[in-house]
Backbone atoms as SQL, in Angstrom:
CREATE TABLE atoms (id INTEGER PRIMARY KEY, chain TEXT, resi INTEGER, resn TEXT, atom TEXT, x REAL, y REAL, z REAL);
INSERT INTO atoms VALUES
  (1, 'A', 1, 'ASP', 'N', -15.621, -22.528, -14.108),
  (2, 'A', 1, 'ASP', 'CA', -14.767, -23.146, -13.453),
  (3, 'A', 1, 'ASP', 'C', -14.525, -22.571, -12.134),
  (4, 'A', 2, 'GLY', 'N', -14.818, -21.377, -12.009),
  (5, 'A', 2, 'GLY', 'CA', -14.984, -20.525, -10.339),
  (6, 'A', 2, 'GLY', 'C', -13.630, -20.005, -10.395),
  (7, 'A', 3, 'LYS', 'N', -12.840, -20.200, -11.348),
  (8, 'A', 3, 'LYS', 'CA', -11.177, -19.514, -11.439),
  (9, 'A', 3, 'LYS', 'C', -11.804, -17.694, -11.866),
  (10, 'A', 4, 'PRO', 'N', -11.130, -16.822, -10.974),
  (11, 'A', 4, 'PRO', 'CA', -11.599, -15.229, -11.387),
  (12, 'A', 4, 'PRO', 'C', -10.528, -14.751, -12.827),
  (13, 'A', 5, 'LEU', 'N', -11.729, -14.005, -13.173),
  (14, 'A', 5, 'LEU', 'CA', -11.037, -13.770, -14.647),
  (15, 'A', 5, 'LEU', 'C', -10.054, -12.536, -14.607),
  (16, 'A', 6, 'ILE', 'N', -8.767, -12.728, -15.199),
  (17, 'A', 6, 'ILE', 'CA', -7.774, -11.636, -14.349),
  (18, 'A', 6, 'ILE', 'C', -7.075, -11.029, -16.337),
  (19, 'A', 7, 'THR', 'N', -7.638, -9.642, -16.157),
  (20, 'A', 7, 'THR', 'CA', -7.226, -9.166, -17.617),
  (21, 'A', 7, 'THR', 'C', -6.422, -8.345, -17.343),
  (22, 'A', 8, 'GLY', 'N', -6.092, -7.595, -18.234),
  (23, 'A', 8, 'GLY', 'CA', -5.139, -6.420, -18.110),
  (24, 'A', 8, 'GLY', 'C', -3.409, -6.811, -18.146),
  (25, 'A', 9, 'ASN', 'N', -2.719, -5.715, -17.964),
  (26, 'A', 9, 'ASN', 'CA', -1.348, -5.764, -17.901),
  (27, 'A', 9, 'ASN', 'C', -1.103, -5.830, -16.311),
  (28, 'A', 10, 'ARG', 'N', 0.298, -6.678, -15.796),
  (29, 'A', 10, 'ARG', 'CA', 0.392, -6.570, -14.660),
  (30, 'A', 10, 'ARG', 'C', 1.983, -6.380, -14.680),
  (31, 'A', 11, 'LEU', 'N', 2.129, -5.719, -13.524),
  (32, 'A', 11, 'LEU', 'CA', 3.832, -5.150, -13.345),
  (33, 'A', 11, 'LEU', 'C', 4.081, -5.878, -11.805),
  (34, 'A', 12, 'GLY', 'N', 4.577, -6.982, -11.667),
  (35, 'A', 12, 'GLY', 'CA', 4.588, -7.253, -9.759),
  (36, 'A', 12, 'GLY', 'C', 5.972, -6.498, -9.490),
  (37, 'A', 13, 'ILE', 'N', 6.038, -6.366, -8.128),
  (38, 'A', 13, 'ILE', 'CA', 7.403, -5.572, -7.584),
  (39, 'A', 13, 'ILE', 'C', 7.496, -6.940, -6.530),
  (40, 'A', 14, 'ASP', 'N', 8.752, -7.080, -6.971),
  (41, 'A', 14, 'ASP', 'CA', 9.408, -8.781, -5.901),
  (42, 'A', 14, 'ASP', 'C', 10.417, -8.121, -4.939),
  (43, 'A', 15, 'ASN', 'N', 10.198, -8.813, -3.565),
  (44, 'A', 15, 'ASN', 'CA', 11.325, -8.194, -2.481),
  (45, 'A', 15, 'ASN', 'C', 11.278, -7.040, -1.724),
  (46, 'A', 16, 'LEU', 'N', 9.728, -6.299, -1.883),
  (47, 'A', 16, 'LEU', 'CA', 9.827, -5.085, -0.985),
  (48, 'A', 16, 'LEU', 'C', 9.719, -5.067, 0.130),
  (49, 'A', 17, 'LEU', 'N', 10.309, -4.843, 0.895),
  (50, 'A', 17, 'LEU', 'CA', 10.212, -5.612, 2.323),
  (51, 'A', 17, 'LEU', 'C', 10.485, -3.873, 3.391),
  (52, 'A', 18, 'LEU', 'N', 9.067, -3.834, 4.172),
  (53, 'A', 18, 'LEU', 'CA', 8.785, -2.522, 4.679),
  (54, 'A', 18, 'LEU', 'C', 8.836, -2.656, 6.286),
  (55, 'A', 19, 'GLN', 'N', 9.320, -2.030, 7.037),
  (56, 'A', 19, 'GLN', 'CA', 9.000, -1.913, 8.530),
  (57, 'A', 19, 'GLN', 'C', 8.368, -0.557, 8.755),
  (58, 'A', 20, 'LEU', 'N', 7.159, -0.821, 9.254),
  (59, 'A', 20, 'LEU', 'CA', 6.102, 0.114, 10.077),
  (60, 'A', 20, 'LEU', 'C', 6.696, 0.684, 11.319),
  (61, 'A', 21, 'ARG', 'N', 6.756, 1.585, 11.585),
  (62, 'A', 21, 'ARG', 'CA', 7.077, 2.599, 12.690),
  (63, 'A', 21, 'ARG', 'C', 6.000, 2.777, 13.082),
  (64, 'A', 22, 'GLY', 'N', 5.085, 2.430, 14.167),
  (65, 'A', 22, 'GLY', 'CA', 4.059, 2.630, 14.904),
  (66, 'A', 22, 'GLY', 'C', 3.675, 3.696, 15.865),
  (67, 'A', 23, 'LYS', 'N', 4.931, 3.820, 16.640),
  (68, 'A', 23, 'LYS', 'CA', 5.184, 4.583, 17.256),
  (69, 'A', 23, 'LYS', 'C', 5.303, 6.303, 16.960),
  (70, 'A', 24, 'GLU', 'N', 6.247, 6.170, 15.844),
  (71, 'A', 24, 'GLU', 'CA', 6.890, 7.281, 15.324),
  (72, 'A', 24, 'GLU', 'C', 5.735, 8.199, 14.228),
  (73, 'A', 25, 'SER', 'N', 5.733, 9.403, 14.447),
  (74, 'A', 25, 'SER', 'CA', 5.120, 9.822, 13.307),
  (75, 'A', 25, 'SER', 'C', 6.481, 10.158, 12.103),
  (76, 'A', 26, 'ALA', 'N', 5.585, 10.379, 11.077),
  (77, 'A', 26, 'ALA', 'CA', 6.014, 10.140, 9.493),
  (78, 'A', 26, 'ALA', 'C', 6.928, 11.623, 9.403),
  (79, 'A', 27, 'SER', 'N', 7.943, 11.426, 8.879),
  (80, 'A', 27, 'SER', 'CA', 8.564, 13.163, 8.627),
  (81, 'A', 27, 'SER', 'C', 7.629, 13.892, 7.810),
  (82, 'A', 28, 'PRO', 'N', 7.793, 15.298, 8.015),
  (83, 'A', 28, 'PRO', 'CA', 7.054, 16.427, 7.654),
  (84, 'A', 28, 'PRO', 'C', 7.186, 16.629, 6.175),
  (85, 'A', 29, 'LYS', 'N', 7.741, 15.810, 5.156),
  (86, 'A', 29, 'LYS', 'CA', 7.626, 15.767, 3.782),
  (87, 'A', 29, 'LYS', 'C', 7.156, 14.459, 3.090),
  (88, 'A', 30, 'HIS', 'N', 6.784, 13.736, 4.176),
  (89, 'A', 30, 'HIS', 'CA', 6.153, 12.359, 3.942),
  (90, 'A', 30, 'HIS', 'C', 4.950, 12.427, 2.354),
  (91, 'A', 31, 'ALA', 'N', 4.973, 11.580, 1.780),
  (92, 'A', 31, 'ALA', 'CA', 3.919, 11.784, 0.804),
  (93, 'A', 31, 'ALA', 'C', 2.348, 11.494, 1.283),
  (94, 'A', 32, 'SER', 'N', 1.654, 12.138, 0.975),
  (95, 'A', 32, 'SER', 'CA', 0.293, 12.337, 1.220),
  (96, 'A', 32, 'SER', 'C', -0.315, 11.320, 1.483),
  (97, 'A', 33, 'LEU', 'N', -1.199, 11.032, 2.394),
  (98, 'A', 33, 'LEU', 'CA', -2.092, 10.016, 2.862),
  (99, 'A', 33, 'LEU', 'C', -3.129, 10.444, 2.492),
  (100, 'A', 34, 'PRO', 'N', -4.518, 9.429, 1.899),
  (101, 'A', 34, 'PRO', 'CA', -5.602, 9.852, 1.679),
  (102, 'A', 34, 'PRO', 'C', -6.648, 9.735, 2.535),
  (103, 'A', 35, 'GLY', 'N', -6.461, 9.389, 3.894),
  (104, 'A', 35, 'GLY', 'CA', -7.186, 9.368, 5.124),
  (105, 'A', 35, 'GLY', 'C', -6.656, 10.740, 6.225),
  (106, 'A', 36, 'ALA', 'N', -5.304, 11.002, 6.602),
  (107, 'A', 36, 'ALA', 'CA', -4.762, 11.733, 7.175),
  (108, 'A', 36, 'ALA', 'C', -4.680, 13.187, 6.784),
  (109, 'A', 37, 'ASP', 'N', -4.688, 13.206, 5.009),
  (110, 'A', 37, 'ASP', 'CA', -4.526, 14.660, 4.338),
  (111, 'A', 37, 'ASP', 'C', -5.862, 14.522, 3.408),
  (112, 'A', 38, 'GLY', 'N', -6.886, 13.580, 3.548),
  (113, 'A', 38, 'GLY', 'CA', -8.102, 13.892, 3.046),
  (114, 'A', 38, 'GLY', 'C', -8.897, 14.507, 3.411),
  (115, 'A', 39, 'PRO', 'N', -10.547, 14.344, 3.379),
  (116, 'A', 39, 'PRO', 'CA', -11.729, 14.960, 3.989),
  (117, 'A', 39, 'PRO', 'C', -12.155, 14.934, 5.037),
  (118, 'A', 40, 'ASN', 'N', -11.498, 13.478, 5.619),
  (119, 'A', 40, 'ASN', 'CA', -11.914, 12.948, 6.919),
  (120, 'A', 40, 'ASN', 'C', -10.872, 12.329, 7.619),
  (121, 'A', 41, 'PRO', 'N', -9.841, 13.636, 8.371),
  (122, 'A', 41, 'PRO', 'CA', -8.777, 13.279, 8.918),
  (123, 'A', 41, 'PRO', 'C', -8.950, 12.541, 10.341),
  (124, 'A', 42, 'GLN', 'N', -10.009, 12.600, 10.939),
  (125, 'A', 42, 'GLN', 'CA', -10.640, 12.064, 11.870),
  (126, 'A', 42, 'GLN', 'C', -10.682, 10.397, 11.863),
  (127, 'A', 43, 'LEU', 'N', -10.784, 9.827, 10.899),
  (128, 'A', 43, 'LEU', 'CA', -10.494, 8.267, 10.565),
  (129, 'A', 43, 'LEU', 'C', -9.497, 7.676, 10.521),
  (130, 'A', 44, 'SER', 'N', -8.326, 8.458, 10.345),
  (131, 'A', 44, 'SER', 'CA', -6.799, 7.781, 9.844),
  (132, 'A', 44, 'SER', 'C', -6.091, 8.336, 11.416),
  (133, 'A', 45, 'SER', 'N', -5.186, 7.034, 11.846),
  (134, 'A', 45, 'SER', 'CA', -4.514, 7.021, 12.971),
  (135, 'A', 45, 'SER', 'C', -3.622, 7.989, 12.701),
  (136, 'A', 46, 'GLY', 'N', -3.415, 9.047, 11.852),
  (137, 'A', 46, 'GLY', 'CA', -2.191, 9.794, 11.446),
  (138, 'A', 46, 'GLY', 'C', -1.239, 9.608, 10.680),
  (139, 'A', 47, 'PRO', 'N', -0.127, 10.004, 10.044),
  (140, 'A', 47, 'PRO', 'CA', 0.600, 9.314, 9.224),
  (141, 'A', 47, 'PRO', 'C', 2.056, 8.833, 9.966),
  (142, 'A', 48, 'LYS', 'N', 2.025, 7.739, 9.769),
  (143, 'A', 48, 'LYS', 'CA', 3.454, 7.351, 11.031),
  (144, 'A', 48, 'LYS', 'C', 4.364, 6.806, 10.012),
  (145, 'A', 49, 'SER', 'N', 5.492, 6.503, 10.727),
  (146, 'A', 49, 'SER', 'CA', 6.908, 6.158, 9.762),
  (147, 'A', 49, 'SER', 'C', 7.196, 4.899, 9.506),
  (148, 'A', 50, 'LEU', 'N', 7.902, 4.795, 8.493),
  (149, 'A', 50, 'LEU', 'CA', 7.891, 3.399, 7.773),
  (150, 'A', 50, 'LEU', 'C', 9.276, 3.604, 7.375),
  (151, 'A', 51, 'VAL', 'N', 9.961, 2.157, 7.115),
  (152, 'A', 51, 'VAL', 'CA', 11.714, 2.360, 6.887),
  (153, 'A', 51, 'VAL', 'C', 11.556, 1.351, 5.529),
  (154, 'A', 52, 'VAL', 'N', 12.047, 1.633, 4.576),
  (155, 'A', 52, 'VAL', 'CA', 12.252, 0.456, 3.131),
  (156, 'A', 52, 'VAL', 'C', 13.169, 0.126, 3.544),
  (157, 'A', 53, 'VAL', 'N', 13.182, -1.401, 3.853),
  (158, 'A', 53, 'VAL', 'CA', 14.153, -2.682, 4.265),
  (159, 'A', 53, 'VAL', 'C', 14.832, -2.767, 2.949),
  (160, 'A', 54, 'ASN', 'N', 14.388, -3.146, 1.954),
  (161, 'A', 54, 'ASN', 'CA', 14.662, -3.687, 0.857),
  (162, 'A', 54, 'ASN', 'C', 13.453, -3.036, -0.507),
  (163, 'A', 55, 'GLN', 'N', 14.422, -2.133, -1.283),
  (164, 'A', 55, 'GLN', 'CA', 13.727, -1.314, -2.785),
  (165, 'A', 55, 'GLN', 'C', 13.183, -2.935, -3.254),
  (166, 'A', 56, 'GLY', 'N', 12.063, -2.821, -4.027),
  (167, 'A', 56, 'GLY', 'CA', 11.646, -3.729, -4.472),
  (168, 'A', 56, 'GLY', 'C', 12.209, -3.685, -5.916),
  (169, 'A', 57, 'SER', 'N', 11.962, -4.933, -6.471),
  (170, 'A', 57, 'SER', 'CA', 12.621, -5.005, -8.163),
  (171, 'A', 57, 'SER', 'C', 11.894, -5.549, -8.779),
  (172, 'A', 58, 'TYR', 'N', 11.789, -5.699, -10.471),
  (173, 'A', 58, 'TYR', 'CA', 11.166, -6.165, -11.079),
  (174, 'A', 58, 'TYR', 'C', 12.195, -6.364, -12.540),
  (175, 'A', 59, 'VAL', 'N', 11.799, -7.333, -13.499),
  (176, 'A', 59, 'VAL', 'CA', 12.677, -7.933, -14.229),
  (177, 'A', 59, 'VAL', 'C', 12.121, -7.440, -15.659),
  (178, 'A', 60, 'ASP', 'N', 12.419, -6.753, -16.661),
  (179, 'A', 60, 'ASP', 'CA', 12.139, -6.069, -18.126),
  (180, 'A', 60, 'ASP', 'C', 13.093, -6.826, -18.952),
  (181, 'A', 61, 'LEU', 'N', 13.122, -6.390, -20.069),
  (182, 'A', 61, 'LEU', 'CA', 14.144, -6.881, -21.392),
  (183, 'A', 61, 'LEU', 'C', 15.664, -6.335, -20.693),
  (184, 'A', 62, 'ALA', 'N', 15.778, -5.386, -20.255),
  (185, 'A', 62, 'ALA', 'CA', 16.991, -5.334, -19.895),
  (186, 'A', 62, 'ALA', 'C', 17.589, -5.536, -18.520),
  (187, 'A', 63, 'GLY', 'N', 16.742, -6.520, -17.977),
  (188, 'A', 63, 'GLY', 'CA', 17.219, -7.139, -16.628),
  (189, 'A', 63, 'GLY', 'C', 16.564, -6.852, -15.294),
  (190, 'A', 64, 'THR', 'N', 17.162, -6.982, -14.293),
  (191, 'A', 64, 'THR', 'CA', 16.749, -6.658, -12.881),
  (192, 'A', 64, 'THR', 'C', 16.480, -5.106, -12.942),
  (193, 'A', 65, 'GLN', 'N', 15.502, -4.355, -12.520),
  (194, 'A', 65, 'GLN', 'CA', 15.300, -2.750, -12.340),
  (195, 'A', 65, 'GLN', 'C', 14.679, -2.843, -10.980),
  (196, 'A', 66, 'HIS', 'N', 15.479, -1.670, -10.203),
  (197, 'A', 66, 'HIS', 'CA', 14.740, -1.447, -8.736),
  (198, 'A', 66, 'HIS', 'C', 13.931, -0.234, -8.588),
  (199, 'A', 67, 'VAL', 'N', 12.882, -0.498, -7.815),
  (200, 'A', 67, 'VAL', 'CA', 11.944, 0.451, -7.508),
  (201, 'A', 67, 'VAL', 'C', 12.581, 1.634, -6.670),
  (202, 'A', 68, 'ASN', 'N', 12.392, 3.178, -7.108),
  (203, 'A', 68, 'ASN', 'CA', 12.808, 3.563, -5.555),
  (204, 'A', 68, 'ASN', 'C', 11.559, 4.506, -5.308),
  (205, 'A', 69, 'LEU', 'N', 11.282, 3.823, -3.902),
  (206, 'A', 69, 'LEU', 'CA', 10.222, 4.360, -3.376),
  (207, 'A', 69, 'LEU', 'C', 11.004, 5.373, -2.273),
  (208, 'A', 70, 'GLU', 'N', 10.270, 6.770, -2.016),
  (209, 'A', 70, 'GLU', 'CA', 10.519, 7.755, -1.360),
  (210, 'A', 70, 'GLU', 'C', 9.815, 8.094, -0.887),
  (211, 'A', 71, 'ASP', 'N', 10.244, 8.894, 0.633),
  (212, 'A', 71, 'ASP', 'CA', 9.325, 9.502, 1.347),
  (213, 'A', 71, 'ASP', 'C', 7.796, 8.669, 2.362),
  (214, 'A', 72, 'GLY', 'N', 8.222, 7.607, 2.527),
  (215, 'A', 72, 'GLY', 'CA', 7.358, 6.609, 2.580),
  (216, 'A', 72, 'GLY', 'C', 6.503, 7.270, 4.249),
  (217, 'A', 73, 'ALA', 'N', 5.445, 6.873, 4.373),
  (218, 'A', 73, 'ALA', 'CA', 4.394, 6.673, 5.498),
  (219, 'A', 73, 'ALA', 'C', 3.173, 5.726, 5.195),
  (220, 'A', 74, 'TRP', 'N', 2.960, 5.846, 6.497),
  (221, 'A', 74, 'TRP', 'CA', 1.459, 4.727, 6.655),
  (222, 'A', 74, 'TRP', 'C', 0.582, 5.286, 7.283),
  (223, 'A', 75, 'GLU', 'N', -0.791, 4.713, 7.350),
  (224, 'A', 75, 'GLU', 'CA', -1.620, 5.017, 8.196),
  (225, 'A', 75, 'GLU', 'C', -2.962, 4.175, 8.262),
  (226, 'A', 76, 'MET', 'N', -3.885, 4.155, 9.523),
  (227, 'A', 76, 'MET', 'CA', -4.974, 3.165, 9.395),
  (228, 'A', 76, 'MET', 'C', -5.970, 3.857, 9.480),
  (229, 'A', 77, 'VAL', 'N', -6.999, 3.593, 8.510),
  (230, 'A', 77, 'VAL', 'CA', -8.145, 4.072, 8.265),
  (231, 'A', 77, 'VAL', 'C', -9.160, 3.311, 8.885),
  (232, 'A', 78, 'TRP', 'N', -10.250, 3.865, 9.628),
  (233, 'A', 78, 'TRP', 'CA', -10.890, 3.119, 10.360),
  (234, 'A', 78, 'TRP', 'C', -12.584, 3.900, 10.732),
  (235, 'A', 79, 'ARG', 'N', -13.434, 3.575, 9.919),
  (236, 'A', 79, 'ARG', 'CA', -14.585, 4.197, 10.628),
  (237, 'A', 79, 'ARG', 'C', -15.203, 3.812, 11.915),
  (238, 'A', 80, 'SER', 'N', -15.684, 4.687, 12.804),
  (239, 'A', 80, 'SER', 'CA', -16.001, 4.016, 13.941),
  (240, 'A', 80, 'SER', 'C', -17.146, 2.985, 13.891),
  (241, 'A', 81, 'ASN', 'N', -17.053, 2.023, 14.434),
  (242, 'A', 81, 'ASN', 'CA', -18.184, 0.542, 14.448),
  (243, 'A', 81, 'ASN', 'C', -17.904, 0.144, 13.558),
  (244, 'A', 82, 'ALA', 'N', -17.022, 0.243, 12.701),
  (245, 'A', 82, 'ALA', 'CA', -17.045, -0.607, 11.017),
  (246, 'A', 82, 'ALA', 'C', -16.372, -2.162, 11.759),
  (247, 'A', 83, 'ARG', 'N', -16.956, -2.606, 10.671),
  (248, 'A', 83, 'ARG', 'CA', -16.196, -4.345, 10.549),
  (249, 'A', 83, 'ARG', 'C', -15.476, -4.312, 9.864),
  (250, 'A', 84, 'ALA', 'N', -14.467, -3.396, 9.053),
  (251, 'A', 84, 'ALA', 'CA', -13.473, -3.325, 8.476),
  (252, 'A', 84, 'ALA', 'C', -12.694, -2.077, 8.320),
  (253, 'A', 85, 'GLY', 'N', -11.374, -1.970, 8.332),
  (254, 'A', 85, 'GLY', 'CA', -10.866, -0.521, 7.847),
  (255, 'A', 85, 'GLY', 'C', -9.419, -0.991, 6.452),
  (256, 'A', 86, 'ALA', 'N', -8.806, -0.630, 6.683),
  (257, 'A', 86, 'ALA', 'CA', -7.556, -0.430, 5.951),
  (258, 'A', 86, 'ALA', 'C', -6.329, 0.242, 6.423),
  (259, 'A', 87, 'LEU', 'N', -5.095, -0.371, 6.047),
  (260, 'A', 87, 'LEU', 'CA', -3.841, 0.008, 6.085),
  (261, 'A', 87, 'LEU', 'C', -3.459, 0.496, 4.992),
  (262, 'A', 88, 'ILE', 'N', -2.855, 2.009, 4.798),
  (263, 'A', 88, 'ILE', 'CA', -2.466, 2.541, 3.661),
  (264, 'A', 88, 'ILE', 'C', -0.846, 2.662, 3.535),
  (265, 'A', 89, 'VAL', 'N', -0.083, 2.511, 2.565),
  (266, 'A', 89, 'VAL', 'CA', 0.914, 2.847, 2.766),
  (267, 'A', 89, 'VAL', 'C', 1.127, 3.715, 1.287),
  (268, 'A', 90, 'ALA', 'N', 1.897, 4.851, 1.760),
  (269, 'A', 90, 'ALA', 'CA', 2.224, 5.794, 0.701),
  (270, 'A', 90, 'ALA', 'C', 3.539, 6.142, 0.273),
  (271, 'A', 91, 'PHE', 'N', 3.925, 6.323, -0.637),
  (272, 'A', 91, 'PHE', 'CA', 5.372, 6.843, -1.532),
  (273, 'A', 91, 'PHE', 'C', 5.320, 8.109, -2.338),
  (274, 'A', 92, 'HIS', 'N', 6.391, 8.587, -2.571),
  (275, 'A', 92, 'HIS', 'CA', 6.594, 9.206, -4.059),
  (276, 'A', 92, 'HIS', 'C', 7.556, 8.234, -4.749),
  (277, 'A', 93, 'LEU', 'N', 6.906, 7.717, -5.921),
  (278, 'A', 93, 'LEU', 'CA', 8.054, 6.984, -7.036),
  (279, 'A', 93, 'LEU', 'C', 8.633, 8.005, -7.399),
  (280, 'A', 94, 'ALA', 'N', 10.242, 7.840, -7.534),
  (281, 'A', 94, 'ALA', 'CA', 10.759, 8.903, -8.250),
  (282, 'A', 94, 'ALA', 'C', 10.850, 8.697, -9.730),
  (283, 'A', 95, 'GLU', 'N', 10.594, 7.459, -10.510),
  (284, 'A', 95, 'GLU', 'CA', 10.381, 7.427, -11.734),
  (285, 'A', 95, 'GLU', 'C', 9.518, 6.377, -12.023),
  (286, 'A', 96, 'GLU', 'N', 9.145, 6.758, -13.620),
  (287, 'A', 96, 'GLU', 'CA', 8.153, 5.652, -14.028),
  (288, 'A', 96, 'GLU', 'C', 8.497, 4.044, -13.822),
  (289, 'A', 97, 'VAL', 'N', 8.052, 3.438, -13.157),
  (290, 'A', 97, 'VAL', 'CA', 8.217, 2.034, -13.540),
  (291, 'A', 97, 'VAL', 'C', 7.443, 1.712, -14.754),
  (292, 'A', 98, 'LYS', 'N', 8.421, 0.926, -15.576),
  (293, 'A', 98, 'LYS', 'CA', 7.353, 0.130, -16.665),
  (294, 'A', 98, 'LYS', 'C', 8.029, -0.940, -17.121),
  (295, 'A', 99, 'ARG', 'N', 7.044, -1.648, -17.576),
  (296, 'A', 99, 'ARG', 'CA', 7.281, -3.507, -18.312),
  (297, 'A', 99, 'ARG', 'C', 6.627, -3.466, -19.407),
  (298, 'A', 100, 'ASN', 'N', 7.110, -3.810, -20.713),
  (299, 'A', 100, 'ASN', 'CA', 6.297, -4.132, -21.667),
  (300, 'A', 100, 'ASN', 'C', 4.884, -2.930, -21.509),
  (301, 'A', 101, 'ASP', 'N', 3.444, -3.702, -21.773),
  (302, 'A', 101, 'ASP', 'CA', 2.760, -2.699, -21.873),
  (303, 'A', 101, 'ASP', 'C', 1.870, -2.360, -20.366),
  (304, 'A', 102, 'ALA', 'N', 2.748, -2.340, -19.224),
  (305, 'A', 102, 'ALA', 'CA', 2.144, -2.015, -17.848),
  (306, 'A', 102, 'ALA', 'C', 3.087, -0.978, -16.957),
  (307, 'A', 103, 'ALA', 'N', 2.364, -0.310, -16.497),
  (308, 'A', 103, 'ALA', 'CA', 3.272, 1.110, -16.087),
  (309, 'A', 103, 'ALA', 'C', 2.498, 1.795, -14.946),
  (310, 'A', 104, 'ILE', 'N', 3.808, 2.283, -14.014),
  (311, 'A', 104, 'ILE', 'CA', 3.249, 2.884, -12.733),
  (312, 'A', 104, 'ILE', 'C', 3.594, 4.419, -12.885),
  (313, 'A', 105, 'PRO', 'N', 3.117, 5.479, -13.222),
  (314, 'A', 105, 'PRO', 'CA', 3.755, 6.846, -13.482),
  (315, 'A', 105, 'PRO', 'C', 4.385, 6.912, -12.094),
  (316, 'A', 106, 'LYS', 'N', 5.156, 8.294, -12.234),
  (317, 'A', 106, 'LYS', 'CA', 6.126, 8.908, -11.415),
  (318, 'A', 106, 'LYS', 'C', 5.028, 9.573, -10.743),
  (319, 'A', 107, 'GLY', 'N', 5.678, 10.080, -9.173),
  (320, 'A', 107, 'GLY', 'CA', 4.494, 10.157, -8.686),
  (321, 'A', 107, 'GLY', 'C', 3.836, 9.732, -7.065),
  (322, 'A', 108, 'ARG', 'N', 3.287, 9.984, -6.637),
  (323, 'A', 108, 'ARG', 'CA', 2.182, 9.641, -5.201),
  (324, 'A', 108, 'ARG', 'C', 2.187, 8.223, -5.779),
  (325, 'A', 109, 'PHE', 'N', 1.893, 6.966, -4.685),
  (326, 'A', 109, 'PHE', 'CA', 2.409, 5.435, -4.912),
  (327, 'A', 109, 'PHE', 'C', 1.495, 5.200, -3.800),
  (328, 'A', 110, 'PHE', 'N', 0.387, 4.564, -3.748),
  (329, 'A', 110, 'PHE', 'CA', -0.077, 3.634, -2.740),
  (330, 'A', 110, 'PHE', 'C', -0.330, 2.477, -2.705),
  (331, 'A', 111, 'LEU', 'N', -0.018, 1.463, -1.445),
  (332, 'A', 111, 'LEU', 'CA', -0.851, -0.010, -1.567),
  (333, 'A', 111, 'LEU', 'C', -1.529, 0.248, -0.201),
  (334, 'A', 112, 'THR', 'N', -2.851, -0.464, -0.680),
  (335, 'A', 112, 'THR', 'CA', -3.577, -0.690, 0.475),
  (336, 'A', 112, 'THR', 'C', -3.903, -2.081, 0.906),
  (337, 'A', 113, 'PHE', 'N', -4.099, -2.631, 1.939),
  (338, 'A', 113, 'PHE', 'CA', -4.333, -3.272, 2.401),
  (339, 'A', 113, 'PHE', 'C', -5.498, -3.589, 3.336),
  (340, 'A', 114, 'PRO', 'N', -6.286, -4.565, 3.279),
  (341, 'A', 114, 'PRO', 'CA', -7.619, -4.627, 4.194),
  (342, 'A', 114, 'PRO', 'C', -7.333, -5.014, 5.586),
  (343, 'A', 115, 'LEU', 'N', -8.436, -4.357, 6.460),
  (344, 'A', 115, 'LEU', 'CA', -8.239, -4.818, 7.902),
  (345, 'A', 115, 'LEU', 'C', -9.631, -5.384, 8.289),
  (346, 'A', 116, 'TRP', 'N', -9.641, -6.623, 9.308),
  (347, 'A', 116, 'TRP', 'CA', -10.791, -6.661, 9.790),
  (348, 'A', 116, 'TRP', 'C', -10.814, -6.622, 11.351),
  (349, 'A', 117, 'THR', 'N', -11.886, -6.855, 12.152),
  (350, 'A', 117, 'THR', 'CA', -11.692, -7.296, 13.824),
  (351, 'A', 117, 'THR', 'C', -11.936, -8.720, 13.655),
  (352, 'A', 118, 'SER', 'N', -11.404, -9.085, 14.900),
  (353, 'A', 118, 'SER', 'CA', -11.419, -10.717, 14.908),
  (354, 'A', 118, 'SER', 'C', -12.713, -11.074, 14.781),
  (355, 'A', 119, 'GLU', 'N', -14.290, -10.300, 15.182),
  (356, 'A', 119, 'GLU', 'CA', -15.316, -11.030, 15.052),
  (357, 'A', 119, 'GLU', 'C', -15.747, -11.094, 13.778),
  (358, 'A', 120, 'SER', 'N', -15.525, -9.908, 13.131),
  (359, 'A', 120, 'SER', 'CA', -15.925, -9.690, 11.298),
  (360, 'A', 120, 'SER', 'C', -14.956, -10.540, 10.426),
  (361, 'A', 121, 'LEU', 'N', -13.726, -10.876, 10.949),
  (362, 'A', 121, 'LEU', 'CA', -13.427, -11.956, 10.339),
  (363, 'A', 121, 'LEU', 'C', -13.692, -13.298, 10.526),
  (364, 'A', 122, 'GLN', 'N', -14.061, -13.259, 11.432),
  (365, 'A', 122, 'GLN', 'CA', -14.608, -15.025, 11.807),
  (366, 'A', 122, 'GLN', 'C', -15.903, -15.171, 11.281),
  (367, 'A', 123, 'ASP', 'N', -16.957, -14.027, 11.190),
  (368, 'A', 123, 'ASP', 'CA', -18.160, -14.137, 10.338),
  (369, 'A', 123, 'ASP', 'C', -17.803, -14.346, 8.713),
  (370, 'A', 124, 'LEU', 'N', -16.749, -13.636, 8.380),
  (371, 'A', 124, 'LEU', 'CA', -16.295, -13.935, 6.865),
  (372, 'A', 124, 'LEU', 'C', -16.081, -15.437, 6.631),
  (373, 'A', 125, 'ARG', 'N', -15.153, -15.892, 7.499),
  (374, 'A', 125, 'ARG', 'CA', -14.783, -16.905, 7.234),
  (375, 'A', 125, 'ARG', 'C', -16.114, -18.264, 7.684),
  (376, 'A', 126, 'ASP', 'N', -17.093, -18.018, 8.339),
  (377, 'A', 126, 'ASP', 'CA', -18.204, -18.413, 8.862),
  (378, 'A', 126, 'ASP', 'C', -19.146, -18.997, 7.528),
  (379, 'A', 127, 'ARG', 'N', -19.210, -17.709, 6.942),
  (380, 'A', 127, 'ARG', 'CA', -19.809, -17.604, 5.891),
  (381, 'A', 127, 'ARG', 'C', -19.196, -18.029, 4.737),
  (382, 'A', 128, 'LYS', 'N', -18.102, -18.566, 4.683),
  (383, 'A', 128, 'LYS', 'CA', -17.027, -18.918, 3.202),
  (384, 'A', 128, 'LYS', 'C', -17.017, -20.475, 3.242),
  (385, 'A', 129, 'ALA', 'N', -17.580, -21.182, 4.459),
  (386, 'A', 129, 'ALA', 'CA', -17.223, -22.531, 4.815),
  (387, 'A', 129, 'ALA', 'C', -18.689, -23.084, 4.142);
């Protein structure tokens, strides 16, 4: 029927709101990033500052729980002449987040978002049509 098969446990974090600050470098104690702090830092924009405007939350059997994200930073990773890259946001998660059988362990936590050039995005749209 064309629907993707989704298996496993899920833990949705609602109402997380971030403000990315592109001109400000991240705090020296920021969570490490896979690009800037990895084997190919030249592919990274470098760690940039962000503000957690609203900490996310989820609901478990005890009610609404808040997610405590600390030391956030972000970067854009893009190879030369690549048609796509990634926006990566990193935090330290102060404590484990757990709902039923789904869990995010405390420690470094990433959110990754794909990015495309205008041309590659149009190409993908044309192929999908």
